[in-house]
C-alpha positions as CSV (number, residue, x, y, z in Angstrom):
1,M,-19.4,47.9,3.5
2,S,-17.9,50.8,5.5
3,E,-14.5,52.3,4.4
4,M,-12.9,51.0,7.6
5,A,-14.2,47.5,7.1
6,F,-13.1,47.5,3.5
7,Q,-9.6,48.7,4.5
8,E,-9.3,45.9,7.1
9,Q,-10.4,43.3,4.6
10,T,-7.9,44.4,1.9
11,E,-5.1,44.6,4.5
12,E,-5.9,41.1,5.5
13,Q,-5.7,39.9,1.9
14,G,-2.3,41.6,1.4
15,T,-0.6,44.8,0.6
16,I,0.8,45.3,-2.9
17,L,3.3,47.9,-4.1
18,V,3.0,48.7,-7.8
19,V,6.2,50.2,-9.2
20,D,6.0,51.7,-12.7
21,D,7.1,55.0,-14.2
22,E,4.2,55.0,-16.7
23,R,0.9,56.2,-15.4
24,G,-1.2,54.0,-17.7
25,P,0.1,50.6,-16.6
26,R,0.4,51.8,-13.0
27,E,-3.3,52.8,-12.8
28,S,-4.4,49.7,-14.7
29,L,-2.7,47.5,-12.1
30,R,-4.1,49.6,-9.3
31,M,-7.7,49.2,-10.7
32,I,-7.2,45.4,-11.2
33,L,-5.9,44.8,-7.7
34,R,-7.7,47.4,-5.6
35,P,-11.0,45.4,-5.1
36,T,-9.1,42.6,-3.3
37,Y,-5.9,44.1,-2.0
38,Q,-4.5,47.2,-0.4
39,V,-2.5,48.9,-3.3
40,L,0.3,51.4,-3.0
41,C,2.0,53.0,-6.0
42,A,5.5,54.3,-6.8
43,R,6.7,56.0,-9.9
44,D,10.4,54.9,-9.6
45,G,12.8,52.8,-7.6
46,V,13.7,55.6,-5.1
47,E,10.0,56.1,-4.1
48,A,9.5,52.3,-4.0
49,L,12.3,51.8,-1.5
50,E,11.1,54.7,0.6
51,I,7.6,53.0,0.9
52,L,9.1,49.6,1.6
53,R,11.2,51.1,4.4
54,T,8.2,52.8,6.1
55,Q,5.3,50.5,5.4
56,A,4.6,46.7,5.5
57,V,4.3,45.3,2.0
58,D,3.7,41.7,1.0
59,L,4.3,41.9,-2.8
60,V,5.9,44.3,-5.3
61,T,5.1,44.4,-9.0
62,L,8.1,45.9,-10.7
63,D,8.7,47.4,-14.2
64,L,12.4,46.9,-15.1
65,N,13.0,49.8,-17.5
66,M,12.6,53.0,-15.4
67,P,14.6,56.2,-15.0
68,G,17.0,56.3,-12.1
69,I,17.5,53.0,-10.2
70,Q,17.4,50.2,-12.7
71,G,15.3,47.1,-12.2
72,E,18.2,44.7,-11.4
73,E,19.4,47.0,-8.6
74,I,15.9,47.4,-7.2
75,M,15.5,43.6,-7.1
76,R,18.9,43.2,-5.5
77,T,18.0,45.8,-2.8
78,I,14.6,44.4,-2.1
79,R,16.0,40.9,-1.7
80,R,18.7,42.1,0.6
81,E,16.6,44.4,2.8
82,F,13.2,42.7,2.5
83,P,13.8,39.0,1.8
84,S,10.2,37.9,2.6
85,V,8.6,40.3,0.1
86,E,7.4,38.6,-3.1
87,L,8.4,40.0,-6.4
88,I,6.6,40.0,-9.8
89,V,8.2,41.6,-12.8
90,I,5.8,43.2,-15.3
91,T,7.8,44.7,-18.2
92,G,7.4,45.8,-21.8
93,Y,11.1,45.2,-22.5
94,G,11.5,41.6,-21.6
95,T,14.7,39.8,-22.7
96,L,16.1,36.4,-22.0
97,E,18.9,38.0,-20.0
98,N,16.7,40.0,-17.7
99,A,14.3,37.1,-17.3
100,A,17.3,35.0,-16.1
101,E,18.3,37.8,-13.7
102,A,14.7,37.9,-12.3
103,V,14.8,34.2,-11.6
104,R,18.2,34.6,-9.9
105,Y,16.5,37.1,-7.5
106,G,13.7,34.8,-6.7
107,V,11.0,36.5,-8.7
108,S,7.6,34.8,-8.4
109,D,6.4,35.6,-11.9
110,Y,7.6,37.4,-15.0
111,L,4.9,39.0,-17.1
112,Q,5.1,40.9,-20.4
113,K,3.1,44.0,-21.2
114,P,0.4,44.3,-22.3
115,F,-1.0,42.3,-19.5
116,D,-4.6,41.3,-18.8
117,V,-6.8,41.0,-15.7
118,V,-6.7,37.2,-15.5
119,Q,-3.0,37.0,-16.0
120,V,-2.2,39.6,-13.3
121,S,-4.7,38.2,-10.8
122,A,-3.4,34.7,-11.2
123,A,0.2,35.8,-10.7
124,V,-0.6,37.9,-7.7
125,F,-2.6,35.1,-6.1
126,R,0.2,32.6,-6.7
127,A,2.8,34.9,-5.2
128,L,0.8,35.8,-2.1
129,S,-0.1,32.1,-1.6
130,R,3.6,31.3,-1.6
131,R,4.3,34.0,0.9
132,R,1.5,32.7,3.2
133,G,2.9,29.2,2.9
134,R,6.4,30.3,3.7
135,S,5.3,32.4,6.6
136,R,3.2,29.6,8.0
137,L,6.1,27.2,7.8
138,V,8.5,29.7,9.5
139,D,5.9,30.3,12.3
140,F,5.4,26.6,12.7
141,L,9.1,25.9,13.0
142,E,9.6,28.8,15.4
143,T,6.8,27.4,17.6
144,L,8.5,24.0,17.4
145,G,11.8,25.5,18.4
146,S,10.4,27.1,21.5
147,M,8.5,23.9,22.4
148,V,11.3,21.4,22.1
149,G,14.3,23.6,22.6
150,L,15.8,22.6,19.3
151,D,16.6,26.0,17.7
152,R,19.5,24.6,15.7
153,Q,17.4,21.7,14.5
154,V,14.7,24.1,13.4
155,A,17.3,26.2,11.5
156,E,18.6,23.1,9.7
157,I,15.1,22.1,8.7
158,L,14.3,25.5,7.3
159,E,17.6,25.5,5.4
160,H,16.7,22.2,4.0
161,V,13.3,23.5,2.8
162,E,15.1,26.3,1.0
163,R,17.6,24.0,-0.6
164,D,15.4,21.1,-1.6
165,P,13.5,22.0,-4.8
166,R,10.8,19.4,-4.2
167,V,9.9,20.6,-0.7
168,N,10.3,24.2,-1.8
169,R,7.9,23.7,-4.6
170,R,5.3,22.1,-2.3
171,V,5.6,25.1,0.0
172,A,5.0,27.4,-2.9
173,E,1.9,25.3,-3.9
174,L,0.3,25.3,-0.5
175,V,-2.8,27.0,-1.7
176,V,-2.3,27.2,-5.4
177,E,-3.0,24.1,-7.6
178,T,-1.5,24.3,-11.1
179,G,-4.1,25.2,-13.8
180,Q,-6.9,26.4,-11.5
181,S,-8.0,30.0,-11.6
182,P,-7.8,32.3,-8.5
183,E,-11.6,32.4,-8.4
184,L,-11.7,28.6,-8.0
185,Q,-8.8,28.6,-5.5
186,Q,-10.5,31.1,-3.3
187,L,-13.3,28.6,-2.8
188,K,-10.8,26.1,-1.3
189,S,-11.6,25.7,2.4
190,E,-9.2,26.7,5.2
191,R,-9.3,23.0,6.3
192,A,-8.0,21.9,2.9
193,R,-5.3,24.6,3.0
194,T,-4.2,23.5,6.5
195,L,-4.0,19.9,5.3
196,D,-1.9,21.0,2.3
197,F,0.4,22.8,4.8
198,L,0.7,19.7,7.0
199,E,1.5,17.6,4.0
200,V,4.5,19.8,3.2
201,L,5.6,19.3,6.8
202,A,5.2,15.6,6.6
203,D,7.3,15.6,3.4
204,T,9.9,17.7,5.3
205,V,10.0,15.1,8.1
206,E,10.6,12.3,5.6
207,S,13.3,14.4,3.8
208,Q,15.4,14.3,6.9
209,C,15.9,10.6,6.6
210,G,16.1,8.7,3.4
211,F,14.7,5.5,4.9
212,M,11.5,7.3,5.9
213,R,10.8,8.4,2.3
214,G,7.2,7.3,1.4
215,H,6.5,6.0,4.9
216,A,3.6,8.4,5.5
217,R,1.9,7.7,2.2
218,R,2.3,3.9,2.6
219,T,0.9,4.1,6.1
220,A,-2.1,6.0,4.9
221,Y,-2.6,3.5,2.1
222,Y,-2.4,0.4,4.4
223,A,-4.7,2.1,7.0
224,G,-7.2,2.9,4.2
225,L,-7.2,-0.8,3.2
226,L,-8.0,-1.9,6.7
227,A,-10.7,0.8,7.0
228,D,-12.3,-0.4,3.8
229,R,-12.1,-4.0,5.0
230,L,-14.0,-3.0,8.2
231,G,-16.7,-1.2,6.1
232,L,-16.3,2.1,8.1
233,P,-18.3,5.2,7.0
234,A,-16.8,7.4,4.4
235,R,-16.0,10.2,6.9
236,D,-14.0,7.8,9.1
237,R,-12.2,6.4,6.1
238,E,-11.1,9.9,5.1
239,Q,-9.9,10.7,8.6
240,I,-8.0,7.4,8.7
241,R,-6.1,8.2,5.5
242,I,-5.4,11.7,6.6
243,S,-4.3,10.5,10.0
244,G,-2.1,7.9,8.4
245,F,-0.3,10.5,6.4
246,L,0.2,12.9,9.3
247,H,0.8,10.5,12.2
248,D,4.6,11.1,12.4
249,I,4.4,14.9,12.0
250,G,6.0,15.3,15.5
251,K,9.2,13.8,14.3
252,I,10.1,17.2,12.9
253,G,11.2,17.9,16.4
254,V,13.4,14.8,16.7
255,P,17.1,15.1,15.9
256,T,18.0,13.4,12.6
257,D,20.9,11.5,14.1
258,L,18.5,9.7,16.5
259,L,16.2,8.7,13.7
260,M,19.1,7.5,11.6
261,S,21.0,5.8,14.4
262,P,22.1,2.2,13.3
263,T,22.6,1.2,16.9
264,T,20.3,0.5,19.9
265,L,19.2,3.7,21.5
266,T,19.9,4.6,25.1
267,A,16.9,5.1,27.5
268,K,17.5,8.9,27.3
269,E,17.5,8.8,23.5
270,R,14.4,6.7,23.3
271,R,12.6,9.2,25.6
272,V,13.4,11.9,23.1
273,I,11.9,9.9,20.2
274,E,8.9,9.0,22.3
275,R,8.0,12.6,22.6
276,H,7.0,12.9,19.0
277,P,3.3,11.8,19.3
278,E,2.8,14.5,22.0
279,I,4.7,17.1,20.1
280,G,2.8,16.4,16.9
281,A,-0.6,16.6,18.6
282,R,0.4,19.9,20.3
283,L,1.6,21.4,17.0
284,V,-1.5,20.7,15.0
285,E,-3.9,21.7,17.8
286,P,-3.9,25.4,16.9
287,L,-4.5,24.6,13.2
288,G,-8.1,23.5,13.7
289,I,-7.5,19.9,12.7
290,A,-10.3,17.5,13.5
291,T,-9.9,16.1,17.1
292,E,-10.0,12.5,15.7
293,I,-6.9,13.2,13.6
294,S,-5.1,14.9,16.4
295,A,-5.9,11.9,18.6
296,V,-4.3,9.6,16.1
297,I,-1.2,11.7,16.0
298,R,-1.0,11.5,19.8
299,H,-2.0,7.9,20.4
300,H,-0.6,5.9,17.5
301,H,2.0,4.4,19.8
302,E,-0.4,3.3,22.5
303,W,-0.6,-0.5,23.1
304,W,-3.7,-2.6,23.6
305,D,-2.3,-3.9,26.9
306,G,-1.5,-0.3,28.2
307,R,2.3,-0.5,27.8
308,G,2.5,2.1,25.0
309,Y,3.0,5.9,25.1
310,P,2.5,8.8,25.8
311,D,-0.6,8.2,28.0
312,G,-0.6,4.5,28.7
313,L,-4.1,4.0,27.3
314,Y,-5.3,0.5,26.9
315,G,-8.0,-1.5,25.1
316,E,-10.9,0.5,23.7
317,Q,-9.6,3.6,25.5
318,I,-7.4,4.0,22.4
319,P,-9.5,5.5,19.6
320,L,-10.3,3.0,16.9
321,V,-8.7,5.3,14.2
322,A,-5.5,5.3,16.2
323,R,-5.5,1.5,16.5
324,I,-5.9,1.2,12.8
325,V,-3.2,3.6,11.9
326,S,-0.9,2.0,14.5
327,M,-1.1,-1.3,12.7
328,A,-0.5,0.3,9.3
329,D,2.5,2.2,10.8
330,V,4.1,-0.9,12.3
331,Y,3.4,-3.0,9.2
332,D,5.3,-0.5,7.0
333,G,8.1,-0.3,9.6
334,M,8.5,-4.1,9.7
335,S,8.3,-4.6,5.9
336,S,10.8,-1.8,5.1
337,S,14.5,-1.6,5.9
338,R,15.7,0.7,8.6
339,P,19.2,1.8,9.6
340,Y,19.0,-0.4,12.6
341,R,17.7,-3.6,10.9
342,P,16.7,-5.0,7.5
343,A,13.2,-5.6,6.4
344,L,11.3,-8.7,7.5
345,S,9.8,-11.2,5.1
346,P,6.0,-11.3,4.7
347,E,5.9,-14.5,6.7
348,E,7.8,-12.9,9.6
349,V,5.6,-9.8,9.5
350,R,2.5,-11.9,9.8
351,G,4.1,-13.9,12.7
352,E,4.9,-10.7,14.5
353,F,1.3,-9.5,14.2
354,R,0.0,-12.8,15.6
355,R,2.3,-12.6,18.5
356,G,1.4,-8.9,19.1
357,A,-2.4,-9.6,19.1
358,G,-3.8,-8.7,22.6
359,A,-0.5,-7.1,23.6
360,Q,0.5,-4.3,21.2
361,F,-2.6,-4.7,18.9
362,D,-6.3,-4.9,19.1
363,P,-6.8,-8.7,18.5
364,S,-9.9,-8.3,16.4
365,L,-8.1,-5.8,14.1
366,V,-5.2,-8.2,13.8
367,K,-7.5,-10.8,12.4
368,E,-8.9,-8.4,9.8
369,F,-5.5,-7.0,8.8
370,L,-4.1,-10.5,8.4
371,R,-6.9,-11.3,6.0
372,V,-6.0,-8.2,4.0
373,L,-2.3,-9.3,4.0
374,E,-3.1,-12.8,3.0
375,S,-5.5,-11.9,0.3
376,G,-2.9,-12.7,-2.3
377,D,-3.6,-9.5,-4.3
378,P,-0.4,-8.6,-6.2
379,A,-1.6,-5.0,-6.5
380,F,-1.0,-4.6,-2.7
381,Q,2.7,-4.1,-3.0
382,I,2.6,-2.4,-6.4
383,V,0.1,0.2,-5.2
384,A,2.0,0.7,-2.0
385,D,5.2,1.5,-3.9
386,A,3.3,3.7,-6.3
387,V,1.7,5.9,-3.7
388,S,4.9,6.3,-1.9
389,G,6.9,7.3,-5.0
390,T,9.7,5.1,-3.9
391,A,10.8,1.5,-3.8
392,N,12.7,1.3,-0.5
393,R,12.1,-2.3,0.2
394,A,15.2,-4.3,1.1
395,S,16.5,-6.8,-1.3
396,H,17.6,-8.9,1.6
397,R,15.2,-10.3,4.2
398,G,15.2,-12.0,7.5
399,A,16.0,-10.1,10.6
400,G,13.2,-11.4,12.8
401,G,12.7,-10.9,16.5
402,A,10.5,-8.3,18.2
403,A,10.2,-6.1,15.2
404,A,6.8,-5.0,16.2
405,G,7.9,-4.3,19.7
406,Q,8.4,-0.9,21.2
407,G,12.1,-1.3,21.2
408,A,12.3,-1.7,17.4
409,Q,9.7,0.8,16.1
410,R,10.9,4.4,15.8
């Protein structure tokens, strides 16, 4: 590999600034990281800040006990001037007090000297993965803001991601799975990383509204049951489950107050909500998601008789995967409480599907789904609640009336 090609590759992997006043640890870190990353070195805090102010850096490894500017002051300055730069503390003078300070400044990892190759490599890989996940989320939300004109909404979502430990943790784990080595993680496909990223966004959508918690996972579960019932090939079943999880990703562009409204929406408000399939499909398009999955995101609100949205497809013009996910989506919507109505009883849900056959739903799929619902398997509800991580079913039943219809399903 030429020197230029090597430089381009390491820059793409990330740029790391090693800050340590001792030559031995500084050179050791440089040799460990140099084969994979572009590595810069600084002997003290002053030199480190000069480099940060003149060059793009992704990650800083920092010794705390150095002459001149002390570690805490360097961390504080980096956080103030370069908030997106990841920090790893590597020190031979670790104490509970300075470990607590490191956590307060958002340090990715805290390592003790002497360190080893595996330990350092894993910490750096985790930190840069977190940075990529965070950067990808910010880029996604900025794209969303320009697309739907909801800059304030985007800022609120981003603030929530920072505030919610569960969502924040998932962002940090976009690429890294606990317990796996960097070598194994580097084998993880871009497709899998993209799906991890979208899973975080789906969680973010649900975190906006308590009643949506677990909806994506339950929809994926129900859609998977119907796919199994139909005996579809393994690839189709996988796409159906993924599509079920991601179908409402476009709701990240819908104001929370509309999703949470306990009253009937106006025509204008409904048009805003009805944009979410198109928004979702446009958002995932640049990410290289399979066209079948993107089609589900766009078409899961199409109706068999052509009265759905956004494109008014009808009959078999609607992709089979979208028809399956649509039924799973509506089933969970009817059997769960929403701000604008309580959950329906199982008998009422089945009645709504029978009435919707040939209108909202593919009549042949209704027959098969009803057989799944009427199987009498007690594991159906138990597993549904388990995969969602929540039990949001209403204790009261019996709203009835057009629950499957376009006017009731958000």
